[in-house]
C-alpha positions in Angstrom: 150.7 -10.5 63.0 147.1 -11.0 63.3 145.8 -14.7 61.9 143.2 -14.3 60.0 140.6 -17.5 59.5 138.7 -18.4 56.1 134.1 -16.4 56.1 133.5 -20.5 56.0 135.1 -21.1 59.2 133.7 -17.8 61.1 130.5 -19.2 61.0 131.3 -22.3 61.4 133.4 -20.7 65.0 130.4 -19.6 65.4 127.7 -22.7 65.3 130.5 -24.8 67.7 130.8 -21.8 70.5 127.1 -20.4 70.6 125.2 -22.5 68.6 121.8 -22.1 70.5 122.0 -18.5 69.6 120.1 -17.1 66.6 121.3 -16.3 63.5 119.3 -15.3 62.1 115.2 -14.1 61.2 113.5 -13.6 58.1 109.9 -13.9 57.4 109.4 -15.2 61.0 111.2 -17.7 61.4 114.3 -18.1 63.1 117.1 -20.0 62.4 119.4 -20.7 65.7 123.6 -21.2 64.7 123.7 -24.7 64.9 120.6 -25.0 62.1 121.9 -22.6 60.1 125.3 -23.9 60.3 124.2 -28.3 59.6 121.7 -25.8 56.1 124.9 -24.8 54.9 127.0 -28.2 55.4 123.6 -29.8 53.5 123.7 -27.2 50.9 127.5 -27.3 50.0 127.2 -31.0 49.8 124.6 -30.8 47.6 127.1 -28.8 45.4 129.5 -30.8 45.8 127.9 -33.9 44.9 126.5 -31.8 41.8 129.8 -31.8 40.4 130.7 -27.7 41.3 134.8 -27.9 43.0 137.4 -25.1 44.8 137.9 -22.3 42.2 134.7 -22.5 40.3 132.1 -19.6 40.5 128.3 -19.6 42.1 126.8 -15.8 41.0 123.4 -15.3 43.2 121.3 -12.9 41.6 118.6 -12.2 44.5 116.6 -10.2 47.0 117.8 -10.1 51.2 116.9 -13.8 51.8 117.6 -16.7 53.9 118.3 -18.6 50.4 121.2 -15.8 49.9 122.9 -16.0 53.2 123.0 -19.9 53.1 123.9 -19.5 48.6 126.4 -17.3 50.1 128.4 -19.6 52.4 127.9 -23.1 51.2 129.7 -22.2 48.3 132.5 -20.5 49.7 132.9 -24.1 51.9 133.9 -25.7 49.6 136.2 -23.8 47.8 133.6 -21.7 45.3 133.7 -18.1 44.8 130.4 -16.0 44.8 129.9 -13.4 42.6 127.2 -11.3 43.8 124.5 -9.8 41.2 121.7 -6.9 41.4 118.4 -8.7 40.8 117.8 -5.1 39.0 120.6 -5.3 36.4 119.2 -5.0 33.3 119.5 -8.4 31.3 123.2 -6.8 29.2 124.8 -5.7 32.3 123.9 -9.0 33.9 125.2 -11.2 30.8 128.7 -9.3 30.9 129.2 -10.0 34.1 128.0 -13.7 34.2 130.4 -14.3 30.9 133.1 -12.3 32.5 133.3 -14.0 35.7 132.6 -17.1 34.0 130.4 -18.8 36.7 129.4 -22.3 36.5 126.1 -21.5 38.7 123.8 -19.2 38.8 121.1 -19.0 41.8 118.1 -16.6 41.2 114.8 -16.4 42.0 112.3 -18.6 40.7 110.4 -16.2 39.1 113.6 -16.0 36.5 112.7 -19.7 35.4 111.0 -18.5 32.2 113.8 -16.6 30.7 115.7 -19.8 31.6 116.2 -21.7 28.1 117.9 -18.2 26.5 119.8 -18.2 30.1 121.2 -21.4 29.3 121.6 -20.6 25.1 123.9 -17.5 26.6 125.7 -19.4 29.0 126.1 -23.0 28.1 127.1 -25.3 31.2 125.8 -23.3 33.4 123.6 -23.9 35.4 120.9 -22.4 37.1 119.1 -22.7 40.3 115.9 -20.7 41.4 114.6 -19.9 45.1 111.0 -19.1 45.9 108.4 -21.7 45.6 110.0 -23.4 43.7 108.4 -27.1 44.1 110.4 -29.9 43.5 113.0 -30.1 40.7 112.2 -29.1 36.7 114.4 -30.0 35.3 117.6 -31.5 34.3 119.4 -28.1 34.1 116.5 -25.9 36.7 116.9 -27.2 39.8 114.5 -25.7 43.0 116.5 -24.8 46.4 114.3 -26.2 48.3 115.9 -29.8 46.8 118.8 -29.2 47.6 118.8 -28.2 51.4 116.5 -32.3 51.5 118.9 -34.5 49.4 122.3 -32.7 50.1 124.9 -34.8 52.9 125.9 -33.6 56.0 129.8 -33.7 54.8 133.2 -32.7 55.0 135.1 -31.1 51.5 138.3 -33.1 50.6 139.1 -29.7 48.9 143.0 -28.3 50.4 141.3 -24.3 52.0 143.1 -21.2 51.8 142.4 -17.5 53.3 144.2 -16.8 50.2 142.1 -17.9 48.4 139.7 -16.4 45.9 136.0 -16.2 48.0 133.9 -13.1 45.9 134.2 -11.4 42.8 132.0 -7.6 43.3 131.6 -5.2 40.2 132.5 -1.9 40.5 129.0 0.1 39.3 130.9 1.1 35.7 130.6 4.5 35.8 133.9 5.5 33.6 132.7 2.1 30.8 132.4 -1.2 31.9 132.1 -3.1 35.6 135.4 -3.3 36.4 135.0 -6.8 39.3 137.1 -6.6 41.9 138.4 -9.7 43.7 138.3 -10.0 47.0 140.0 -13.2 49.5 139.2 -14.7 51.9 141.6 -12.4 53.5 140.3 -9.7 53.1 136.6 -10.2 53.5 137.3 -11.8 56.8 139.7 -9.0 57.9 137.5 -6.8 57.8 135.1 -8.2 59.1 137.0 -9.0 62.0 137.5 -5.3 62.1 134.0 -3.9 61.9 132.9 -6.3 64.5 134.9 -5.0 67.6 135.0 -1.8 66.5 131.5 -1.6 66.5 131.7 -4.5 70.1 129.3 -6.7 68.8 128.7 -10.0 70.2 125.8 -12.0 70.9 123.5 -9.8 71.8 123.6 -8.0 69.2 120.6 -8.0 66.2 121.2 -6.2 62.8 118.4 -4.5 60.4 120.3 -6.4 57.5 117.8 -4.7 55.2 121.0 -3.3 52.8 121.2 -5.8 50.3 123.1 -8.0 50.5 124.7 -7.6 47.2 125.9 -4.7 48.1 129.4 -5.1 49.9 128.2 -2.4 52.4 125.9 -5.0 53.8 128.0 -8.3 53.0 130.3 -6.6 55.4 129.0 -5.0 58.5 125.7 -7.1 58.5 126.6 -10.3 56.9 129.8 -11.1 57.8 130.9 -9.2 60.5 127.2 -9.9 62.3 127.9 -13.8 61.6 132.0 -13.5 63.0 130.7 -12.0 66.3 127.3 -14.9 66.6 125.1 -12.1 66.2 121.2 -12.1 65.1 121.0 -11.1 61.9 116.8 -9.5 60.8 116.6 -10.3 57.5 114.2 -7.2 55.3 114.1 -8.1 51.5 113.2 -4.9 51.0 113.5 -1.1 52.3 110.6 0.1 53.6 111.0 3.5 56.5 107.8 2.1 57.5 108.3 -1.1 57.9 112.0 -0.5 59.2 110.9 1.8 61.4 108.1 -1.3 63.2 110.8 -4.2 63.2 113.1 -2.1 65.5 111.0 -1.4 67.6 109.1 -4.7 66.8 112.3 -6.9 67.7 114.6 -4.6 70.1 117.3 -4.3 68.1 120.3 -2.9 68.8 122.4 -1.7 65.3 120.4 -0.2 61.9 123.9 -0.1 59.0 122.1 2.4 56.3 122.5 4.6 53.4 122.1 8.4 53.8 118.7 8.7 51.6 117.9 6.3 54.1 117.0 8.1 57.1 116.1 10.5 54.8 112.9 8.4 54.3 112.7 7.4 57.7 112.2 10.4 59.2 110.0 11.6 56.5 108.2 8.4 56.9 108.3 9.2 61.6 106.5 12.9 60.7 105.0 13.2 64.3 104.5 9.8 65.1 105.9 8.1 68.7 109.1 6.2 68.4 111.1 4.4 70.2 114.4 3.8 69.2 116.0 3.2 72.5 117.2 0.0 71.9 119.4 0.8 69.1 123.2 1.2 70.5 124.2 2.9 66.8 122.8 3.5 63.5 125.6 3.5 61.0 126.2 5.2 57.9 128.1 4.5 54.6 127.9 4.4 50.8 128.1 7.8 50.3 129.1 10.8 52.2 126.1 11.7 54.9 124.8 15.3 55.1 125.7 17.1 58.3 122.2 18.1 58.2 119.9 15.1 58.1 122.8 13.7 60.3 121.9 16.3 62.9 118.1 16.1 62.3 118.1 12.0 62.6 119.9 12.0 65.7 118.0 14.3 67.7 114.2 13.8 66.1 115.0 10.0 67.5 117.9 9.7 69.8 120.0 7.4 68.3 123.9 8.3 67.4 125.3 7.5 64.2 128.2 6.8 63.3 129.5 7.2 59.6 132.6 5.1 58.5 134.0 4.8 54.5 134.6 2.1 52.0 135.0 1.0 48.9 134.3 -2.3 47.0 138.3 -3.5 46.2 138.7 -3.1 50.3 136.1 -5.2 51.7 135.2 -2.0 52.2 135.6 -0.4 54.9 138.5 1.1 55.9 137.8 4.4 58.5 135.2 4.6 61.2 134.0 7.4 63.9 135.7 6.4 67.2 133.7 4.6 69.2 137.1 4.2 72.6 135.9 8.0 74.0 137.7 9.6 71.7 135.6 12.8 70.1 133.2 11.8 67.6 134.0 14.7 64.6 130.1 15.2 62.7 131.5 15.6 58.9 134.1 12.8 58.9 134.3 9.8 57.7 136.8 9.0 61.7 140.0 7.5 61.5 142.0 4.5 60.2 140.8 1.1 61.0 143.6 -1.3 63.1 145.1 -3.1 60.4 144.6 0.2 57.3 146.8 2.8 57.3 144.8 5.6 55.2 147.3 8.8 53.5 146.3 11.4 51.1 148.2 11.7 48.0 149.0 14.5 45.6 149.0 13.9 41.8 152.4 12.5 42.2 152.0 10.0 44.3 153.2 11.7 47.2 152.0 13.1 50.9 150.4 16.2 51.1 150.6 18.0 53.8 147.7 17.6 57.4 144.9 20.0 56.0 145.5 19.6 52.3 143.4 17.8 50.4 144.5 14.2 47.5 143.6 11.3 46.7 142.7 8.9 49.8 144.7 5.7 49.1 144.5 3.2 51.4 146.6 0.1 52.3 146.0 -3.5 54.2 144.8 -6.9 54.5 141.7 -6.0 53.5 143.1 -4.8 49.9 142.1 -6.7 46.5 143.9 -9.4 45.1 143.3 -7.1 41.7 140.4 -6.9 38.9 139.4 -9.7 37.3 141.4 -10.4 33.7 142.7 -6.3 34.0 146.4 -6.4 34.6 146.7 -2.8 33.5 143.6 -1.8 36.4 145.1 -3.5 38.7 149.0 -2.2 38.1 146.9 1.5 38.1 144.6 1.3 41.2 147.4 -0.3 43.8 150.2 1.8 41.4 153.3 2.7 44.4 151.3 -0.1 46.8 148.5 1.2 47.5 145.0 1.7 46.5 144.1 4.5 44.6 140.2 5.3 45.7 139.4 8.3 43.3 138.6 9.7 46.3 139.2 13.7 47.4 140.4 13.5 51.3 142.1 15.5 53.9 143.4 15.0 57.3 142.9 17.1 60.3 146.4 17.3 63.3 143.8 14.2 64.9 144.3 11.4 62.1 140.6 12.0 61.2 139.5 12.2 57.8 136.6 14.2 55.6 136.0 13.1 52.9 135.9 15.9 50.0 134.3 14.8 47.3 135.0 12.3 43.8 137.7 13.0 42.5 135.2 12.2 39.2 132.8 14.3 39.5 134.3 16.8 40.8 134.0 20.3 39.0 136.5 22.7 37.3 134.6 26.4 37.3 137.0 28.5 35.2 139.9 26.9 36.7 138.7 26.7 40.3 137.8 23.3 42.1 134.5 23.0 43.1 133.3 19.9 45.5 129.9 19.3 45.3 129.7 17.5 48.5 130.5 21.0 49.5 127.6 22.7 47.8 125.0 20.0 49.1 125.7 20.3 53.2 124.0 24.4 52.1 121.3 23.5 50.2 120.6 20.7 53.0 121.0 23.3 55.2 118.2 25.4 53.2 114.4 24.8 55.6 112.6 22.5 53.5 115.1 21.2 51.5 114.3 17.3 50.3 117.0 16.0 48.6 120.0 18.1 46.9 123.0 16.7 44.0 125.0 19.4 42.4 126.5 18.4 39.3 129.3 20.4 37.0 127.5 20.7 33.3 129.8 22.6 29.8 129.7 26.2 29.6 131.4 27.8 26.6 133.2 31.0 29.3 134.2 28.9 31.8 134.4 25.7 31.2 132.0 24.1 34.0 129.1 25.7 35.7 127.5 24.2 38.7 124.1 22.7 39.0 122.0 22.2 41.2 118.7 19.9 41.3 116.7 19.8 43.9 114.0 17.2 45.8 111.5 20.2 47.7 109.6 18.8 51.1 106.7 21.7 49.9 106.2 24.9 47.6 107.4 27.5 49.5 111.3 26.2 48.9 112.0 28.6 45.7 114.8 28.8 43.7 115.0 32.4 44.3 116.0 31.9 48.1 118.3 29.5 47.6 120.1 32.0 45.7 120.2 34.6 48.3 121.1 31.5 51.1 123.7 30.5 48.5 125.3 34.0 48.3 125.9 34.2 52.5 127.4 30.9 52.3 129.3 29.9 48.8 132.3 32.2 46.8 131.2 33.2 44.5 132.5 30.5 41.7 130.9 27.7 43.8 127.5 29.4 43.8 124.8 27.4 42.2 124.0 29.2 38.3 121.0 26.8 37.6 118.3 25.6 39.8 116.7 22.6 38.9 113.3 21.0 41.0 113.0 17.3 40.6 110.0 14.5 41.6 113.1 12.9 42.9 116.4 11.9 41.3 118.2 8.6 39.8 119.0 6.5 42.4 119.9 2.8 41.8 118.9 0.2 44.3 120.8 0.8 47.2 119.7 5.3 47.5 122.8 6.7 46.4 122.4 9.2 43.9 123.6 8.1 40.2 125.2 11.3 38.8 125.8 9.9 35.2 121.9 9.7 34.8 121.3 13.1 36.5 124.3 14.7 34.6 123.1 13.5 31.4 119.9 14.3 32.2 120.7 17.7 33.4 122.3 18.4 30.0 119.6 17.0 27.7 116.9 19.4 29.5 119.6 22.4 29.8 120.5 22.9 26.2 116.9 22.9 25.3 115.2 25.2 28.6 118.3 27.9 29.1 
């Protein structure tokens, strides 16, 4: 039985054992683990003096920054739970999540100060901390982040803290209704950080490009939590710019880059014919969405670096599988094998395990699986039925224990009674020369139930619908072939670069009705 420790204790251990090592760099400043821990203790002391206690919630609505990192660990160290939120959410989306989680304090960019009265009116009693060039304390409701560092006292918090305390609430995307708040404990997140750090052989000599949004669970675990657990240095970038990422990797001799598939695609396009030196990178990590094999292969050949695919979801803290790095073969297109202490199986609709090679729903159990959904016992019961977390992803397992994601259960297209998985078609489309991006969706069809529509972003004008159709004819069964091919300037994406199929489907359904 492995003894896990709290996330804040992981920071404490790294500061104790590697205090002179750099913990992060941000905007030209490098801060050691010793200094980071001291800053976190001052902020936690200030929060405690302001009256916040174990079980209170703190929402962070910030881009990647030192303020995000330090507020996150400060809140955890006094037993508060953290709700990381996307700064690009609409006011209504933010308000729903803030009210649902019943947080008592919000950390936001100083640019939000003008709308503070409106926020306070909607959320009476909630305090607001502003981060940025905020100057002195503004009033009794607004607190400057820097003032916490200046006035906070180094103190030991007398609260009784435990490994099974609530640490983070992560809100799901809400593509099928209101977002659900996945409740993750310290054990959930710290076990996953430990597993990721050990699996990737992270150490204090690593420098991790932290450009994935910290509010996203992929970055929170792979970059932040696993990085702190391993005493690595986080190279924090507040936003993704492919040319900037290339420059920073070269200048800092970064050893690890974590990104979503669209980031890899953009880096490839930005690099062009430039002489790019990525020799310092031990690995690149891809997650958040399935990476097209064509993009992965081109990236590896262009830059001479291995891209490891993993898989996870918010409800599992998030990682459940990773490409092996222990000498076992890497299988391109696979999400790899189960992490240590994590079990994965493939179930049918009756929650029975299916034979090797057959498609079913991927289910997971382990110390990383969430406590449940906040205030939603029925949804929790459905998601965790039979003692397994049901992911909603369709997958298969091969004879060697490698898993392959076929597609999201809800994205599956039903054509004349046949199951069609968009990812299979997208892999074919990405292999067509000149296709930059591709997404496949199903739209209603009177005769077949649904039909397949391919949405294409092309690199140049040489890509034609007829050419793509001929290409697909030789590679896909008739019922899988796109009946309509739409060329678009871009595809709707969220802040992590993942295609938002719901928005795309709504747009395409309207387009199909008007054009065809």
